[in-house]
TORROGU-491858 format. One record per residue (C-alpha): residue in three letters; x, y, z. Coordinates in steps of 0.2 Angstrom, whole numbers, padded with zeros to 4 digits, always signed. Layout:
! TORROGU-491858
ALAXYZ ...
***
This chain:
! TORROGU-491858
MET-0631+0959-0017 THR-0633+0972-0004 LEU-0618+0984-0004 ARG-0612+0994+0012 ALA-0602+1008+0013 ARG-0587+1005+0024 THR-0586+1015+0039 THR-0568+1022+0042 LYS-0565+1026+0061 PRO-0558+1043+0063 THR-0539+1043+0068 SER-0537+1045+0086 LEU-0528+1060+0094 ARG-0514+1049+0100 THR-0510+1043+0082 ARG-0511+1060+0075 LEU-0498+1065+0088 ARG-0486+1051+0087 ARG-0485+1053+0068 SER-0483+1070+0069 LEU-0468+1068+0082 ASP-0461+1057+0069 SER-0461+1069+0057 GLU-0452+1081+0067 GLU-0440+1067+0073 ARG-0434+1063+0055 GLN-0433+1082+0051 GLN-0421+1086+0066 ALA-0412+1069+0062 VAL-0409+1079+0043 VAL-0405+1094+0052 THR-0393+1087+0063 ALA-0383+1076+0052 LEU-0382+1091+0038 PHE-0376+1100+0054 ALA-0365+1088+0058 LEU-0356+1087+0041 ALA-0355+1107+0040 ILE-0344+1105+0055 ALA-0335+1092+0048 ALA-0332+1101+0032 ILE-0327+1117+0042 VAL-0315+1106+0051 LEU-0307+1098+0036 ILE-0305+1116+0029 LEU-0296+1122+0044 LEU-0284+1106+0044 GLY-0282+1108+0026 VAL-0276+1127+0029 VAL-0266+1123+0046 GLY-0257+1110+0035 LEU-0254+1121+0021 ALA-0247+1132+0034 PHE-0235+1120+0040 TYR-0229+1113+0023 ASN-0223+1132+0018 GLU-0216+1137+0035 ASN-0207+1120+0038 ILE-0206+1110+0022 ARG-0209+1118+0007 PRO-0192+1122-0003 LEU-0188+1140-0004 ALA-0173+1138-0017 ARG-0162+1124-0024 VAL-0144+1125-0025 GLY-0138+1111-0038 SER-0148+1095-0031 VAL-0150+1102-0015 GLU-0166+1111-0009 ILE-0168+1124+0004 GLY-0181+1123+0017 PRO-0188+1136+0028 GLN-0180+1129+0043 GLN-0162+1130+0035 LEU-0165+1148+0033 LYS-0173+1151+0049 ASP-0156+1142+0056 ARG-0147+1154+0045 ILE-0155+1170+0051 GLU-0155+1165+0070 LEU-0136+1162+0069 GLU-0132+1178+0059 GLN-0144+1187+0073 TRP-0136+1179+0087 ARG-0118+1185+0081 ILE-0125+1203+0079 ASN-0131+1202+0097 ARG-0113+1196+0103 GLU-0105+1208+0094 ALA-0115+1223+0100 SER-0115+1214+0117 ARG-0094+1216+0117 LEU-0094+1234+0108 THR-0104+1240+0125 GLN-0091+1232+0136 ALA-0077+1239+0126 LYS-0084+1256+0129 ILE-0086+1254+0148 ASN-0068+1248+0148 ASN-0062+1263+0137 GLU-0057+1253+0124 ILE-0068+1263+0112 ASP-0076+1279+0111 GLN-0091+1285+0110 ALA-0090+1290+0091 THR-0083+1272+0088 LEU-0097+1263+0096 THR-0111+1273+0088 GLN-0103+1270+0071 ARG-0100+1250+0072 GLN-0117+1250+0082 GLY-0123+1257+0065 LEU-0114+1244+0055 LEU-0122+1231+0066 ASP-0142+1238+0064 GLN-0138+1237+0045 ARG-0134+1220+0045 ALA-0149+1216+0057 ASP-0161+1225+0044 ALA-0153+1215+0031 LEU-0154+1200+0038 LEU-0173+1197+0031 THR-0170+1202+0015 THR-0154+1196+0011 GLY-0153+1181+0022 LEU-0160+1168+0008 ASP-0146+1175-0003 GLY-0132+1174+0008 LEU-0138+1154+0010 VAL-0140+1150-0006 ASP-0121+1158-0010 ILE-0114+1149+0003 MET-0122+1132-0002 TYR-0118+1136-0019 GLN-0099+1140-0015 SER-0097+1125-0005 GLN-0102+1114-0019 LEU-0090+1124-0032 ALA-0076+1118-0016 ALA-0082+1099-0015 ALA-0081+1098-0035 ASP-0063+1107-0034 GLY-0057+1093-0021 LEU-0059+1104-0007 THR-0066+1095+0009 VAL-0071+1099+0029 ASP-0067+1087+0041 GLU-0075+1087+0058 ALA-0060+1092+0067 GLU-0061+1110+0058 ILE-0079+1111+0063 ASP-0077+1107+0078 ALA-0063+1122+0080 ARG-0074+1133+0071 ILE-0089+1132+0084 ALA-0077+1133+0098 ASP-0071+1149+0090 GLU-0089+1155+0092 TYR-0090+1151+0109 ALA-0076+1160+0113 GLY-0072+1174+0124 VAL-0064+1190+0121 GLU-0044+1185+0116 ARG-0030+1199+0120 ARG-0014+1203+0113 HIS+0000+1212+0115 VAL+0005+1222+0099 PHE+0019+1233+0091 ALA+0012+1244+0078 ILE+0021+1253+0063 ILE+0007+1266+0057 VAL+0011+1278+0042 THR-0002+1292+0041 PRO-0004+1304+0024 ALA+0002+1321+0028 THR-0012+1332+0026 ALA-0016+1351+0030 ALA-0029+1351+0045 ASP-0046+1344+0040 ALA-0041+1340+0022 ALA-0044+1323+0013 PRO-0026+1318+0008 SER-0022+1317-0012 VAL-0016+1303-0022 ALA+0003+1311-0020 GLN+0001+1310-0002 ARG-0006+1294-0001 HIS+0007+1287-0012 ALA+0020+1295+0000 ALA+0013+1286+0015 LEU+0012+1270+0006 GLU+0029+1271+0000 LYS+0034+1274+0016 ALA+0024+1259+0023 VAL+0033+1250+0010 ALA+0050+1253+0014 ALA+0047+1250+0033 MET+0040+1231+0028 ALA+0058+1231+0017 ALA+0067+1236+0033 LEU+0057+1221+0043 GLU+0062+1209+0030 SER+0080+1213+0030 GLY+0079+1208+0049 ARG+0081+1225+0058 PRO+0071+1225+0075 PHE+0053+1229+0074 GLU+0055+1243+0087 ASP+0069+1251+0078 VAL+0060+1252+0062 ALA+0045+1258+0069 ARG+0054+1274+0078 GLU+0061+1278+0060 PHE+0046+1274+0049 SER+0030+1277+0062 THR+0021+1292+0061 ASP+0012+1289+0078 ALA+0016+1293+0096 SER+0019+1276+0099 ALA+0034+1278+0088 ALA+0043+1284+0103 HIS+0040+1268+0112 GLY+0045+1256+0098 GLY+0027+1255+0092 ASP+0021+1247+0109 ILE+0003+1251+0109 GLY+0000+1237+0123 PHE-0013+1225+0124 ILE-0028+1227+0114 THR-0044+1217+0110 GLU-0048+1215+0091 ILE-0065+1226+0093 GLY-0051+1239+0103 ALA-0041+1240+0088 PRO-0037+1257+0082 ASP-0045+1251+0064 THR-0056+1236+0061 ASN-0047+1230+0045 TRP-0030+1228+0054 GLY-0037+1222+0069 GLU-0045+1208+0060 ARG-0028+1205+0052 VAL-0017+1207+0069 PHE-0029+1193+0077 GLU-0024+1182+0062 VAL-0007+1180+0063 GLU+0003+1169+0074 LEU+0012+1173+0090 GLY+0027+1182+0085 GLY+0020+1186+0068 THR+0021+1201+0058 THR+0004+1208+0048 ALA+0006+1214+0031 ILE+0004+1233+0026 VAL-0015+1235+0029 ARG-0023+1251+0023 GLY-0035+1257+0037 GLN-0052+1264+0034 ASP-0044+1281+0041 GLY-0033+1281+0026 ALA-0017+1276+0037 TYR-0007+1261+0032 ARG+0000+1248+0048 ILE+0009+1236+0051 GLY+0006+1226+0066 LYS+0017+1213+0077 VAL+0011+1201+0090 THR+0022+1199+0106 GLU+0009+1190+0118 ILE-0007+1182+0117 THR-0019+1180+0133 PRO-0032+1167+0126 ALA-0050+1168+0130 GLY-0059+1152+0135 GLU-0077+1150+0131 GLN-0088+1164+0135 PRO-0103+1159+0148 GLY-0118+1157+0141 LEU-0115+1159+0123 ARG-0118+1140+0120 GLU-0133+1140+0129 ASP-0141+1155+0119 LEU-0136+1148+0103 ARG-0144+1131+0108 LYS-0160+1138+0110 LEU-0160+1145+0092 VAL-0152+1133+0082 SER-0149+1113+0083 ASP-0131+1107+0084 ALA-0133+1098+0068 SER-0139+1113+0058 LEU-0126+1122+0067 ARG-0113+1109+0061 ASP-0120+1112+0043 LEU-0118+1130+0042 MET-0101+1129+0050 ARG-0097+1116+0036 TYR-0103+1127+0021 GLU-0095+1141+0029 LEU-0077+1132+0029 ALA-0079+1125+0013 VAL-0080+1144+0007 ASP-0066+1148+0015 HIS-0055+1135+0009 LEU-0062+1139-0010 ARG-0057+1158-0006 ASP-0040+1153+0000 LYS-0035+1142-0015 ILE-0041+1155-0027 THR-0031+1167-0019 ASP-0016+1157-0019 GLU-0017+1152-0037 ALA-0020+1173-0040 LEU-0005+1176-0030 VAL+0009+1165-0040 GLN+0004+1174-0056 SER+0009+1191-0062 PRO-0008+1198-0067 GLU-0008+1216-0075 GLN-0019+1223-0062 VAL-0027+1218-0047 ARG-0046+1218-0046 VAL-0058+1218-0033 ALA-0074+1213-0041 ASN-0093+1208-0034 ILE-0100+1194-0046 TYR-0119+1192-0047 ILE-0125+1176-0054 ASP-0143+1175-0057 GLY-0147+1167-0075 LEU-0146+1179-0090 PHE-0152+1197-0089 SER-0147+1204-0106 GLY-0158+1195-0118 ASP-0145+1185-0125 PRO-0154+1169-0133 GLU-0140+1157-0132 ASP-0144+1152-0114 ALA-0131+1139-0113 GLN-0118+1151-0115 GLY-0122+1161-0101 GLU-0116+1178-0095 VAL-0108+1185-0080 ASN-0112+1203-0075 TYR-0098+1211-0065 SER-0090+1227-0058 GLU-0072+1230-0052 ILE-0060+1241-0045 ALA-0043+1241-0055 TYR-0027+1248-0046 ALA-0013+1248-0059 PRO+0005+1251-0053 GLY+0009+1269-0056 ASP-0011+1271-0059 ASP-0008+1269-0077 LEU-0015+1253-0086 GLU-0007+1257-0102 VAL+0012+1258-0096 ALA+0008+1245-0082 PRO+0013+1230-0094 LEU+0029+1238-0097 LEU+0035+1239-0080 PRO+0047+1224-0073 ALA+0041+1214-0061 GLU+0052+1220-0049 ASP+0047+1238-0050 VAL+0040+1243-0032 ALA+0024+1250-0041 TRP+0017+1233-0042 GLU+0019+1231-0024 ASN+0011+1247-0021 ALA-0005+1242-0031 ARG-0005+1224-0023 VAL-0007+1233-0006 GLU-0021+1245-0011 ALA-0031+1232-0019 GLN-0028+1222-0005 ALA-0033+1235+0009 ALA-0049+1240-0003 PHE-0054+1220-0003 ASP-0053+1220+0016 GLU-0062+1236+0018 LEU-0078+1229+0006 ASN-0077+1212+0013 ALA-0077+1217+0032 LEU-0095+1223+0027 THR-0109+1208+0027 ALA-0123+1217+0020 GLY-0126+1216+0004 GLU-0133+1233-0001 VAL-0122+1242+0010 ARG-0106+1234+0002 ALA-0113+1238-0016 GLU-0115+1257-0013 GLN-0098+1256-0004 PHE-0092+1247-0019 ARG-0098+1260-0031 ASP-0090+1275-0022 LYS-0074+1267-0021 ALA-0073+1263-0038 LEU-0079+1280-0044 ASP-0065+1288-0030 VAL-0051+1277-0033 SER-0052+1264-0049 ASP-0041+1268-0062 SER-0050+1257-0074 PRO-0063+1268-0087 SER-0076+1258-0080 GLY-0075+1269-0063 GLU-0082+1283-0070 ASP-0099+1270-0069 GLY-0095+1264-0051 GLY-0085+1249-0057 ALA-0100+1243-0068 VAL-0091+1234-0083 GLY-0107+1223-0088 PHE-0111+1207-0097 VAL-0097+1197-0103 
***
């Protein structure tokens, strides 16, 4: 047998080129596929980030009140509503200054308070929303309800323009030396004079006659007539609120103003204000109608609860009247008995005759009880007008140090956990 070597034909140039191109194409395809996968991964990561951001900003619960969760949109709507209210009041203050209803000092002071409210919104907005939602749940548990007509009326009030009222006033200012703060005795003398004026009105005497006899204001010469005023243009914020709450022909209780004067007001004419153009449209751009109605429902429920508590307190005969800020946020004192719970609170005590020990011995008809009640109500009105939590707390401490008849006044009214 003859063996013969098999000759191998050399690979042609064309074949080698084709094989080389096939290899490069495969490599390119792999690179392209990996690149596409990388892009897809990046897109998925971006979508995840966007989704997480959307969840955090629009869906993630910020707090829970009972069984109800508070979402970011609810908080945003609450802050938008409060900021809209601040802007509305700022605009009206400016117009009041233009109309010479207030002076520059008043404008600056009230604008400063509005600025404090606006600055506090971002830090206290959630706490405020939790507070009204919690109180509304307490109201519901107590059988208090809010109907749709009430909500409609509250929303109409939000959109209403500036109402004007013709007011008569009895104003009793404590007698002091120039630039000197009134003493306790001087304040009490002024209060007793205001109480005497109220007693005269309750006996049936005409308001004008009582104003001429008891009022220390220049308007006394005109029977207390101070003309038409707006709530913003009232000489005192607390008193202005009371004047614009009473019905036509109604008379306010005694109100101690921020300037220390005691005032009684009577409304003889009302020029109602229709809806102010632009307010409804501006708010609708910020808050949906449904969300606005929910917020109004919460606020009305809180009003009903406070009215009920106040009415129940007034039918009793407490030994002293207290105005307190109560902070409920879990246990802070370290008490291991969680089920028992604790409340940390502060107080301002107004005792008849400024004496807590003697107060229980005084008869119920003693005028000192009424004096204490009026002073306590005035302090409550003053503090309640401050919506910024930090500002209210500071004013509360200062007032407790200055006027409280309780030993806790030395600590700014702080009682501690009980």
